[in-house]
N, C-alpha and C positions, 0 to 999 in steps of 0.2 A: 530198661535193662542195661547194665554196664557192658560195653564192648571190650572183650579181652583178646581179640584177635590181633595178629601182628600188625604194626603200623610202620609203613616204609619210611626210612629216614636216610638223609645223606648228611655228611659232615664235611663242612668247608673249613679248612684250617687243621693241620695235622701236627701242630706244635705241642708244647707240653700240656696246655690245658685242653687242646683237642684230644690228645690221647686220653685225658681223664673223662671227657665226654664219651669217648668210644668205650672205655671200661664201664661206664654207667649204662650205656646202651646194652652191653652184654649181660648185665645183671638185671635189666628190667624185662619181665616176660612179655610185655606188650610191644616192645621195641625191636625193629628189625633194621639193623644198619646195612643198607644195600651198597652205598658208594661212599668213597672218600675223595676229597679234592684238595690239592695243594699246589702252589706254584713250584714247590720243590718236589720233583717227581720221586726222588729217592726217599724223602720223608713219607710221601703218600704211599709208595710201595711197601715201606717197612710196616706202616700201620695196616695196610690191607692184608699183609701176610699174617699179622697177629689176630685180626678180627674176621677174616674171611670175606671182607667186603671187596668190591671191585674198585680199582683206580679209575676215576672218571674226570671229566672236565666239567665246568659249571654248565656249559651249554648242554651236554648230555644229560646231566642231572635234571635241568629244568624241563627237558623234553620227555623225561621218563615218567610215565603214568603210574608206575608202581611206587614212586617216591612221593609221599604225601606231605612231607615237611623237611625243611633244611635247618640244621644247626650251624650257626656262624660262630667260629672261634678264631677269628682273624684279627689283625690289628684294627684298633678303634676307627681309624680314619677310612677304612674300607667298609664299615658296617652299613652305611646309608645306601651306597650304590648297590652293594650285593643284596640287601634286603629288598630294595626297589625291584631288582630283576626277579628275585624269587616270588614276590607278591604278584607281580605282573604275569608270572607263569602259573599262578594259582596255587602256590605252595604256602602252607603255614611256615612260620619262621620263629625260631628260638635264637635270640641274639645275646651273646655274652655282654655283660655290663662294660661300659655304659653303651646303651643303644646308639647314641649319637653324641656329638660334641656341642649341639645347640638344640634348644627347646623347639625352635621352629622346624628343624629337620625331623625331629621325632614326631612333631604334630603332622607333617606331610606324610610320614609313613603310616601313622595311625589312620589318617584319612584314606590313604591308598588301600590299607588292609581292610578297612570297613567296606569300601566300595567293591573290593574283590571277594568279600565274604570269607576271608581267612583270618587266622589268629596271628597277631605279632606279640611275642612275649619277651620280657627282659629277663635275662639270667641273673637274678639276685639270689645266688645260692645260699647265702648265710641264713635266709629266712627258713630254709628247709633243714638246717641242722637241728637235731632232736631237742637239745637243750634250749635253743633260741625259740623254737616253736612252742615248747612247753611254757616258756616265759610269756610269750604272746597270748597263749590260751589263759594264763593266769590273770594277765592284765584285762583281757576281754571278759573274764569271769568276775572281775571286780575284787579280786583278792587283795591287790595292792592299793585299792582306792584310785584316786586320780593321779596319774603320773605327773610328776613335777620336774624331775631331772634324770637325764640319761647320760652316761659317760662310757664311751667306747674307746678302748686303747688297743692299738696294734702296733707291734714292733718286730722287725724281721731283719735278717741279714740282706745284703744286696740280692734281690730275689730272681734275677734273670741270668742265665748262663753267659750271656754276652755282656753282662755288666751294665753300667749306667749309660753307655753310648749306643744302645740299641733303640728301636722305635719307641719303647716305653718312656725313654728319657727325652723324647722330642715333643714338647708341648703341642706343636702343630698336629701331631699325629695321635697323641694319647690324651691330650687335654691336661697334662700334668698330673700330679699326684691326687689333687681333689676329684678328678674324674676317674683316674685309673684305679685307685685303691681306697681312698677315703670315702668314695661313694658307697661302699659297703656300710660304713657306720652312718652315713646320712640317710640311706635307705631305711636302716633299722630304726633310727630315730623317728623318722616320719611315720613308719609302720606302727611303732609301739605307742607314740604320742597320739596317733589317730586324729591329727588336727593339722591345718596348714602352717608351714613355717612363715615367719614374717620378716626376720632380719638375720643377716649373716655377717660375722667378722672373723678374720683369719690372721694368723701369724706363722711365719715359718723361716727356716734357714736351710741352706745346703751345706751340711756339715760332713756327712759321710762320703759325699761325692763332690767335693769342691770344684767349681769351675764349670759344672754341668748346667747350672741354672735350675736344677731340680730341688724343690723344697722337700728334702728328705726328712726334716723334722718339722712337723706343722700341727697347729691347734686350730680347729674350726669351731666357732661358737655359734649355735643357732638359737634364736629366740623364737618361740611360737606365739600364735595370736592370743592364747589364754595367759601368757606370761611364763609358761613352762620353758625350760632350757635343755639344750643338749650340748655336750662338749665332745667333739670327735677328734681324737689324737692319732696321727699316723706318724711312725718313725721307722726309719730303715738304717739303723746303725749298729745292729748286733754283729759280733764277729762270727766267723764261720761261714759255710756256704748255705746251710739249711735251717739256721736258728729261727725260731718263730715264737712269739709271745702274743697272746690276745686275751682280753678280758673285757667285761662290761659290767655295769651296775646301774640298776633303775631304782629310783626313789619315787615312792608314791605317798599319798596322804594316809594310807592304811598299812604301809609296810615297805620293805625293800627286798630286792633280789639281785643276785650277782652270779657271775660264771667266769671261769678262766680255763684256758686250755689245761687239761688234767696232766699231772705228773706221773700217774699210774701207768706203768708199761712204757716209760720213756726209753727210747733207744738213743744211746750216745756212741758216735763213731767218728770217723775222720770228716764226715760231712756235717757235724754238729749234732743237735738233739732233735728228736722228733717222736711223736707217739707211734706205736706199733700200727694202729688203725687210724687212718685220717678221717676226721669228721667230714672233710670235703668229699670223700667217697660216698658217704651216706647221703650227704645233701644233694649231690649231683643225681644220684639214683632217684631220690624222692622228687627233685625238680622235674626230671624227665618224665617220670610217671604222671606227675601232675599236668605237665604240658600236653602229654598225649590225651589224657582225659579231658583237658580243656578244649583241645582241637576237636574231640568227638562230642562236646557239649555235655559231658558227664559231671564236670565240676565247674564252679565259678572261679574266676581268676584270684589267686592269692596276691599277686602284684598287680595293682590296678594302673591303668594309663595315667591317671592324675597323680598317683604317688611317684611314678616314673618322671613325670614332668617336674614335680617338686624337687626331687632329688637332683635332677640335671640343672635346674635353676639354682639350687644351693651350691653345687660344684662350680658353676659359672660365676656365682656371686663370691665364692671363696677365692677364686683366682683373681677377681677384680679387687678384693679386699687385700690380698697379698701384694698386688701391685701398687695400690694407692695408700694403704694403711688406714682406710676408712671402712666403716660398716656399710653394708649394702642392703637396701630394702628390696625384698623379694618381688614385690609387684613390679619393680623396674625390669627384672629379668623376664617375668612372665607376660607382662603386658606388651613388651617389645618383641615378643616371639612371633 
C-alpha cells in the first residue's frame, strides 16, 4: 500500500532555486517542509515566513527525528560535504544537480548511502517535465524506433542576479558550464539513448561574458557505444534579464519528435519574456513526489546511479576537451574514478 502520510523535509539553501523547491514542497501532499537552513539568516527567515517552516541550523536539522530527508539547493562545491553529513545522520538526500564535481566523489556518496540504508537522489528536474517524460515514454514504447541522434539547445540571458562573477562562474566551485547547466542536456541524452556514452568532444567561447573564463557558448558532442550521437548546445547570450529558449529534437529509425518552450501565454515585460506557467514548477513538484515515494520504497528510481555517473563523466570530459581541443574517451574518466 502506498504511504500518503506527511514526509518530514528540511531545505538547505534558500536562494532562488531553494525557493522553488520550497514552492514544490507546498504543492506536494506528502511533503512537510519542517525547517530551512541558510548561511544568510535574513534569506532563511524570509523563506520561513512564506512557508511556515522553522529557521534552523544544519546541526539541529540532522538531530531532528521528525526530519526524514534533506534537500540540498546549495552551491555545487558544498554538495559532497553536506550530503556526507546528512547520510551519516541517517537522512535521505535529494541533491540539486550536479551531485558532485568528480565521479569518485559521487561513488563515495553512493557507497555511504548504501551502507546507511538511505536514498541519495540527483535532482535532474528536466526528466520530470511533462513533455520530456512523454517523449521518454514514446522512446521506451518503440514508437520512434532506435534513437540515433539527440539535439538539445538551451539559450538564456545571464541567468544569475549577481551576474557572471558569482560562484556559478568560478569553475572550481561550479565545474563550469558543462557541470552547471549543460549537464541537463547530457543527462537527457543518456536517459533517452539508454546506452553508455563512449566519447565526448566540446568547443566553446566566452562571448557574452568576456574575461570570465566561462564558456557561455558551447557545443558538446557525445558519441554512444552503438554509434548514436548527441549534440548538447548551451548558450547564455540572450539580452534581457529573464530571456530563455530551450528545445530538443530526437531522431530515431522509426520517426522523430521535438519540443520547444511554448509561445502560448508568453509574458513580455521589463524582465524579458517568459511563459505564464513555468514547466520548472511542474517538474520540481513531480520530482519531489517521486523522491518521497522512492524513499518509502514505493517507486523505482527514475534517475539511476549509473546514469548520474555517466553524466558527470561526460561533463568532466567536456571540460577536458574544451581545455585541450581533443576528444576524450569516457572510459578514461570512469576508470580513473
